[in-house]
C-alpha positions as semicolon CSV with decimal commas, in nm:
position;residue;x (nm);y (nm);z (nm)
1;M;0,003;0,003;-0,020
2;S;0,150;0,353;-0,070
3;Q;0,049;0,735;-0,080
4;S;0,363;0,822;-0,152
5;N;0,268;1,127;-0,385
6;A;0,074;1,281;-0,091
7;P;0,310;1,533;0,198
8;I;0,366;1,395;0,475
9;Q;0,111;1,518;0,778
10;I;0,215;1,529;1,177
11;L;-0,051;1,469;1,461
12;V;0,094;1,678;1,749
13;I;-0,141;1,653;2,103
14;E;0,005;1,893;2,387
15;D;-0,219;2,095;2,580
16;E;0,039;2,351;2,680
17;D;-0,030;2,606;2,355
18;S;0,381;2,734;2,388
19;I;0,564;2,422;2,338
20;A;0,256;2,291;2,025
21;Q;0,312;2,651;1,838
22;L;0,723;2,568;1,889
23;V;0,706;2,201;1,790
24;A;0,450;2,265;1,481
25;H;0,724;2,572;1,386
26;I;0,985;2,339;1,402
27;L;0,820;2,021;1,171
28;R;0,691;2,304;0,890
29;A;0,979;2,467;0,875
30;E;1,125;2,083;0,750
31;G;0,836;2,050;0,528
32;Y;0,646;1,889;0,695
33;E;0,199;1,913;0,745
34;V;0,107;2,020;1,152
35;R;-0,194;1,927;1,291
36;L;-0,237;2,011;1,637
37;A;-0,481;1,820;1,877
38;P;-0,538;2,011;2,298
39;D;-0,600;1,717;2,461
40;G;-0,616;1,340;2,447
41;Q;-0,936;1,297;2,301
42;A;-0,885;1,549;2,056
43;G;-0,620;1,399;1,912
44;L;-0,783;1,060;1,903
45;E;-1,050;1,186;1,709
46;A;-0,802;1,391;1,455
47;A;-0,562;1,035;1,406
48;R;-0,903;0,860;1,318
49;E;-1,044;1,114;1,121
50;S;-0,736;1,168;0,869
51;R;-0,502;0,942;0,926
52;P;-0,149;1,107;0,967
53;D;0,212;0,958;0,922
54;L;0,283;1,029;1,269
55;V;0,164;1,142;1,630
56;L;0,372;1,318;1,847
57;C;0,172;1,283;2,188
58;D;0,244;1,457;2,569
59;L;0,187;1,207;2,843
60;M;-0,006;1,436;3,110
61;I;-0,292;1,600;2,876
62;P;-0,613;1,622;2,970
63;R;-0,969;1,419;2,926
64;V;-0,755;1,117;2,780
65;H;-0,424;1,059;2,909
66;G;-0,122;0,992;2,661
67;F;-0,044;0,621;2,783
68;E;-0,456;0,560;2,717
69;V;-0,397;0,783;2,397
70;I;-0,152;0,512;2,240
71;R;-0,306;0,214;2,377
72;S;-0,654;0,308;2,205
73;L;-0,479;0,390;1,867
74;R;-0,331;0,037;1,957
75;Q;-0,685;-0,098;1,927
76;S;-0,840;0,025;1,612
77;P;-0,796;-0,084;1,297
78;G;-0,753;0,219;1,099
79;T;-0,482;0,344;1,345
80;R;-0,341;0,011;1,474
81;R;-0,053;0,065;1,263
82;L;0,001;0,426;1,305
83;P;0,395;0,531;1,496
84;V;0,353;0,702;1,816
85;V;0,640;0,927;1,968
86;V;0,623;1,015;2,280
87;L;0,749;1,352;2,418
88;S;0,665;1,438;2,725
89;A;0,878;1,597;3,089
90;K;0,762;1,251;3,259
91;A;1,063;1,100;3,200
92;Y;1,076;0,818;3,451
93;A;1,187;0,507;3,354
94;P;0,882;0,346;3,430
95;D;0,695;0,548;3,239
96;R;0,967;0,533;2,949
97;R;0,889;0,142;2,971
98;K;0,552;0,145;2,934
99;A;0,487;0,372;2,631
100;I;0,721;0,163;2,493
101;E;0,540;-0,165;2,579
102;L;0,156;-0,003;2,500
103;G;0,313;0,058;2,137
104;A;0,512;0,376;2,094
105;S;0,825;0,383;1,871
106;A;1,010;0,591;2,107
107;F;1,043;0,898;2,391
108;L;1,170;1,209;2,346
109;A;1,221;1,369;2,735
110;K;1,119;1,753;2,724
111;P;1,283;2,000;2,707
112;F;1,478;1,879;2,344
113;R;1,652;2,034;2,103
114;A;1,493;2,154;1,752
115;E;1,758;1,917;1,596
116;E;1,710;1,634;1,866
117;L;1,381;1,644;1,745
118;V;1,412;1,651;1,375
119;A;1,624;1,391;1,396
120;L;1,363;1,187;1,559
121;V;1,081;1,241;1,365
122;K;1,330;1,145;1,040
123;R;1,438;0,844;1,269
124;T;1,088;0,703;1,334
125;L;0,925;0,799;1,025
126;N;1,181;0,587;0,822
127;T;1,307;0,320;1,005
128;P;1,211;-0,007;0,820
129;R;0,941;-0,278;1,044
130;V;0,815;-0,576;1,036
131;R;0,449;-0,639;1,216
132;F;0,298;-0,981;1,269
133;W;-0,012;-1,051;1,185
134;G;-0,054;-1,462;1,166
135;V;0,277;-1,643;1,366
136;R;0,159;-2,022;1,418
137;G;0,272;-2,309;1,151
138;S;0,025;-2,564;0,979
139;I;-0,311;-2,485;1,098
140;A;-0,430;-2,227;1,311
141;T;-0,492;-2,301;1,668
142;P;-0,674;-1,979;1,840
143;G;-0,752;-2,045;2,249
144;P;-0,620;-1,986;2,553
145;D;-0,292;-2,163;2,523
146;T;-0,153;-1,948;2,211
147;I;-0,288;-1,615;2,326
148;R;0,038;-1,433;2,384
149;Y;0,242;-1,588;2,067
150;G;-0,084;-1,583;1,857
151;G;-0,278;-1,843;1,671
152;N;-0,338;-1,755;1,301
153;T;-0,125;-1,829;1,077
154;P;0,161;-1,672;0,857
155;C;0,121;-1,348;0,783
156;A;0,320;-1,044;0,815
157;T;0,429;-0,743;0,657
158;I;0,724;-0,505;0,591
159;E;0,639;-0,134;0,644
160;M;0,874;0,117;0,480
161;G;0,750;0,490;0,482
162;R;0,422;0,459;0,360
163;D;0,481;0,161;0,161
164;T;0,380;-0,217;0,265
165;L;0,430;-0,557;0,152
166;V;0,295;-0,848;0,263
167;L;0,455;-1,188;0,315
168;D;0,232;-1,448;0,298
169;C;-0,169;-1,524;0,323
170;G;-0,247;-1,707;0,628
171;T;-0,536;-1,689;0,873
172;G;-0,319;-1,359;0,958
173;A;-0,403;-1,177;0,695
174;R;-0,778;-1,137;0,755
175;P;-0,684;-0,859;1,045
176;L;-0,393;-0,723;0,800
177;G;-0,678;-0,681;0,514
178;I;-0,937;-0,517;0,778
179;A;-0,656;-0,282;0,897
180;L;-0,528;-0,197;0,583
181;Q;-0,873;-0,129;0,443
182;A;-0,935;0,124;0,748
183;E;-0,702;0,324;0,689
184;A;-0,757;0,384;0,363
185;R;-1,087;0,588;0,445
186;G;-1,238;0,503;0,074
187;N;-0,914;0,581;-0,124
188;P;-0,776;0,277;-0,337
189;L;-0,530;0,094;-0,227
190;H;-0,239;-0,089;-0,413
191;V;-0,164;-0,402;-0,183
192;R;0,190;-0,642;-0,232
193;M;0,182;-0,945;-0,162
194;L;0,476;-1,245;-0,171
195;I;0,335;-1,611;-0,109
196;T;0,661;-1,862;-0,026
197;H;0,438;-2,142;-0,130
198;T;0,073;-2,264;-0,174
199;H;0,023;-2,516;0,094
200;W;-0,307;-2,430;0,288
201;D;-0,209;-2,246;0,619
202;H;0,026;-1,994;0,392
203;I;-0,302;-1,933;0,178
204;Q;-0,610;-1,977;0,360
205;G;-0,648;-1,627;0,470
206;F;-0,694;-1,518;0,086
207;P;-1,074;-1,552;0,064
208;F;-1,132;-1,308;0,362
209;F;-0,869;-1,047;0,250
210;V;-1,091;-0,746;0,307
211;P;-0,869;-0,509;0,065
212;A;-0,943;-0,769;-0,269
213;F;-1,385;-0,753;-0,266
214;V;-1,330;-0,348;-0,239
215;P;-1,346;-0,171;-0,627
216;G;-1,064;0,038;-0,679
217;N;-0,834;-0,229;-0,504
218;H;-0,495;-0,338;-0,686
219;V;-0,398;-0,637;-0,528
220;E;-0,099;-0,752;-0,638
221;V;0,031;-1,153;-0,591
222;Y;0,384;-1,316;-0,659
223;G;0,494;-1,659;-0,572
224;P;0,669;-1,957;-0,704
225;P;0,550;-2,164;-0,974
226;S;0,352;-2,506;-0,937
227;M;0,412;-2,838;-1,129
228;E;0,023;-2,902;-1,091
229;K;-0,136;-2,564;-1,179
230;P;-0,098;-2,209;-1,179
231;L;-0,047;-2,043;-0,867
232;H;-0,391;-1,823;-1,007
233;K;-0,580;-2,157;-1,002
234;V;-0,414;-2,219;-0,669
235;L;-0,606;-1,916;-0,529
236;S;-0,916;-1,986;-0,734
237;G;-0,906;-2,313;-0,591
238;Q;-0,979;-2,330;-0,279
239;M;-1,277;-2,108;-0,344
240;D;-1,440;-2,356;-0,511
241;P;-1,752;-2,338;-0,453
242;A;-1,723;-2,643;-0,285
243;Y;-1,534;-2,503;0,024
244;F;-1,612;-2,069;-0,034
245;P;-1,920;-1,945;-0,166
246;V;-1,747;-1,634;-0,364
247;S;-1,529;-1,750;-0,665
248;L;-1,205;-1,575;-0,725
249;G;-1,337;-1,375;-1,024
250;E;-1,633;-1,175;-0,837
251;M;-1,376;-1,037;-0,656
252;A;-1,473;-0,681;-0,695
253;A;-1,089;-0,534;-0,703
254;K;-0,873;-0,587;-0,999
255;I;-0,631;-0,898;-0,881
256;E;-0,339;-1,004;-1,057
257;V;-0,114;-1,279;-1,025
258;H;0,202;-1,336;-1,111
259;E;0,462;-1,669;-1,084
260;V;0,825;-1,591;-0,985
261;R;1,091;-1,716;-1,270
262;E;1,322;-1,452;-1,205
263;P;1,592;-1,501;-0,908
264;K;1,559;-1,069;-0,830
265;F;1,337;-0,843;-0,952
266;D;1,204;-0,501;-0,826
267;F;0,866;-0,483;-0,595
268;G;0,731;-0,158;-0,599
269;P;1,001;0,000;-0,323
270;W;1,187;-0,313;-0,251
271;K;1,461;-0,538;-0,413
272;V;1,392;-0,923;-0,376
273;E;1,517;-1,261;-0,440
274;A;1,414;-1,518;-0,409
275;L;1,553;-1,899;-0,326
276;Y;1,416;-2,246;-0,364
277;V;1,419;-2,353;0,006
278;N;1,389;-2,743;0,132
279;H;1,037;-2,867;0,169
280;P;0,780;-3,059;0,060
281;G;0,626;-2,880;-0,303
282;V;0,802;-2,572;-0,497
283;T;0,871;-2,344;-0,174
284;M;1,065;-2,007;-0,170
285;A;1,219;-1,810;0,110
286;Y;1,345;-1,407;0,006
287;R;1,517;-1,186;0,068
288;I;1,404;-0,827;0,081
289;E;1,569;-0,480;0,081
290;G;1,489;-0,145;0,139
291;H;1,596;0,187;0,293
292;G;1,945;0,027;0,422
293;K;1,791;-0,298;0,559
294;T;1,758;-0,636;0,460
295;I;1,483;-0,880;0,577
296;V;1,496;-1,246;0,501
297;Y;1,185;-1,410;0,533
298;A;1,245;-1,836;0,466
299;T;0,925;-1,974;0,693
300;D;0,903;-2,335;0,583
301;T;1,237;-2,502;0,525
302;E;1,463;-2,834;0,646
303;P;1,798;-2,850;0,641
304;F;1,946;-3,053;0,415
305;A;2,280;-3,141;0,607
306;T;1,955;-3,312;0,892
307;L;1,786;-3,481;0,629
308;L;2,023;-3,626;0,392
309;V;2,271;-3,732;0,541
310;D;2,348;-4,018;0,859
311;S;2,626;-4,201;0,942
312;S;2,629;-4,435;0,653
313;S;2,615;-4,121;0,409
314;N;2,931;-4,105;0,164
315;Q;3,137;-3,820;0,095
316;D;2,942;-3,711;-0,206
317;R;2,584;-3,678;0,001
318;R;2,785;-3,475;0,308
319;A;2,909;-3,254;0,024
320;F;2,602;-3,203;-0,152
321;A;2,385;-3,153;0,175
322;R;2,641;-2,911;0,275
323;E;2,649;-2,739;-0,030
324;R;2,282;-2,638;-0,073
325;D;2,251;-2,550;0,318
326;E;2,523;-2,305;0,285
327;A;2,346;-2,133;-0,037
328;L;2,071;-2,048;0,163
329;M;2,376;-1,968;0,452
330;E;2,459;-1,726;0,219
331;F;2,119;-1,579;0,103
332;I;2,092;-1,532;0,486
333;R;2,435;-1,358;0,532
334;D;2,464;-1,066;0,695
335;A;2,050;-0,964;0,753
336;D;1,891;-0,754;0,977
337;L;1,641;-0,967;1,061
338;Y;1,563;-1,348;0,969
339;I;1,234;-1,496;1,002
340;A;1,340;-1,831;1,021
341;D;1,130;-2,129;1,071
342;S;1,216;-2,280;1,417
343;Q;0,874;-2,464;1,405
344;Y;1,070;-2,800;1,641
345;T;1,243;-2,875;1,935
346;V;1,494;-3,136;1,916
347;A;1,237;-3,406;2,056
348;D;1,014;-3,306;1,776
349;Y;1,243;-3,326;1,536
350;K;1,336;-3,727;1,597
351;V;0,988;-3,801;1,541
352;K;0,897;-3,500;1,257
353;K;1,190;-3,547;1,035
354;G;1,172;-3,557;0,640
355;W;0,857;-3,339;0,747
356;G;0,939;-3,010;0,601
357;H;1,088;-2,753;0,867
358;T;1,311;-2,693;1,084
359;C;1,473;-2,732;1,460
360;Y;1,505;-2,419;1,668
361;V;1,812;-2,553;1,729
362;D;1,965;-2,539;1,385
363;A;1,770;-2,223;1,250
364;M;2,030;-2,072;1,568
365;Q;2,361;-2,184;1,424
366;M;2,209;-2,089;1,079
367;A;2,143;-1,735;1,182
368;M;2,483;-1,723;1,375
369;D;2,681;-1,858;1,074
370;A;2,526;-1,629;0,815
371;G;2,575;-1,342;1,093
372;A;2,236;-1,242;1,103
373;K;2,108;-0,949;1,344
374;R;1,821;-1,077;1,462
375;I;1,629;-1,354;1,452
376;A;1,300;-1,377;1,489
377;L;1,186;-1,752;1,578
378;F;0,858;-1,817;1,346
379;S;0,603;-2,062;1,263
380;H;0,555;-2,217;1,565
381;D;0,440;-2,537;1,578
382;P;0,073;-2,584;1,634
383;M;0,174;-2,847;1,929
384;H;0,343;-2,597;2,126
385;D;0,122;-2,356;2,424
386;D;0,318;-2,045;2,505
387;E;0,497;-2,174;2,761
388;A;0,659;-2,415;2,516
389;V;0,732;-2,136;2,305
390;D;0,877;-1,913;2,638
391;K;1,103;-2,208;2,642
392;K;1,222;-2,227;2,330
393;V;1,342;-1,862;2,324
394;E;1,468;-1,922;2,660
395;D;1,688;-2,170;2,471
396;C;1,760;-1,984;2,161
397;K;1,905;-1,702;2,395
398;R;2,118;-1,927;2,622
399;Q;2,231;-2,125;2,270
400;A;2,350;-1,771;2,177
401;A;2,549;-1,657;2,481
402;D;2,742;-1,984;2,466
403;A;2,825;-1,962;2,124
404;G;2,928;-1,566;2,221
405;S;2,702;-1,433;1,955
406;T;2,578;-1,131;1,914
407;L;2,267;-1,240;1,756
408;K;1,924;-1,078;1,900
409;V;1,676;-1,333;1,972
410;I;1,268;-1,233;1,904
411;P;0,965;-1,451;1,916
412;A;0,774;-1,412;1,634
413;V;0,423;-1,260;1,819
414;E;0,112;-1,195;1,684
415;G;0,024;-0,777;1,722
416;E;0,397;-0,729;1,763
417;C;0,616;-0,477;1,518
418;I;0,942;-0,545;1,498
419;E;1,184;-0,186;1,407
420;L;1,489;-0,259;1,197
421;D;1,671;0,079;1,393
422;E;2,038;0,053;1,491
423;L;2,119;-0,207;1,737
């Protein structure tokens, strides 16, 4: 989604008029459009009325406290992705932490210098973000046991300024579509989507993706070719009348489906590289570059070495497995974020070898060997509850510490956002 031609708009929620006018003067001098709101309630109404690109919000404001403003913005589909920076003299460490926990991108203590404010605004607007809408592998698992990490199947977005790239279209695409359409406020959307493969958990959200049903919208889908049928036939197949009441052809938006045939291509503002990976069927990983950052999305893959090599393997077989795994390692090389298949524990993998997924120990080793800066543990097993995922995260952090690695371990959590600023 992109509205790159419109001027950048900043909403300032501040009850002290002298400070509000000063902030507006500083930002207007930088070419931004600025709107002022004197209290929290007015700020929420302004944010919902005309979605700005950024909100600057004080904490101690009348009618609705700044914490409440942040929480309310995060709970509403139309403002869920809106970046918020807190400007406040109430700069206690617990207040800073609380603002970030509620969803603020940054905190700037008053008083501040003009150059500090401008630098922070520019950094916030230009920081690429990865947001998770579905993190569960294989099948959706909603319920009390998965409430913290989430039960929707794979879907993520890469957000760079006003541009959004969708990764996979599992059941997490339903809340994403609601948010995108709410943000659009009646304006046409151009949605770009990359599909890794067409197993059901990666496409079953498409029939429920709201922007595809709205006239005037344009949805571009890129994914791997299939030997059995073209990609558009696979997507339309799950919308056969036997399974779904609306066909692909009845979606009101302009739908374009393309098969990825070239290893490198430009997709809007992103440079994308595709690599076939080791998973049943035709499956791709993607390396996406933009705004000086690199994200690798390899959600379903199994190491060749663990699958093909055992004590009886000859030298040629070992060399082949090593060569193929090194290809993925180079694909991940120096990534700012590696979104990694880490579905199985060591015990799981002993009985599920050959199912096409990775033990998290191997995913960690791959990330460390490749020099990745961060790994997002993704595609959580449907049999793993929140406590099991907690243990996985703790084990991975311990593995990195034992290896003396600087790799940052991040669990993929439905609804949470990773900001790819400097470490």
